[in-house]
Phi, psi and omega in degrees: 000315181294332180292334181280347181286326183099167184294316181292319179296320179294321178298315179296317179299316179293322177297315179296320180293331181275320186271328183306308180299326179294314178296320179296318179295319179296318178296316181296319179297317178299314181296316182295315180293323177295319178296319178296321179296316178298321179297315179299318180296320178295318179296319179295317181296328179278353178082016181263003183214139179291158178296160180297143179083008182273000000 
């Protein structure tokens, strides 16, 4: 099946396979850290957590 794609198609497929997981991991890390920041801000606003640097 991969042989029918051609050399250029295979190159693109390998590039996507190599770069895709890295981009997905970077996006997930950004999303996860952003969610944690929002959680901390909500906890601080509710008075259940001291301000940063305290």
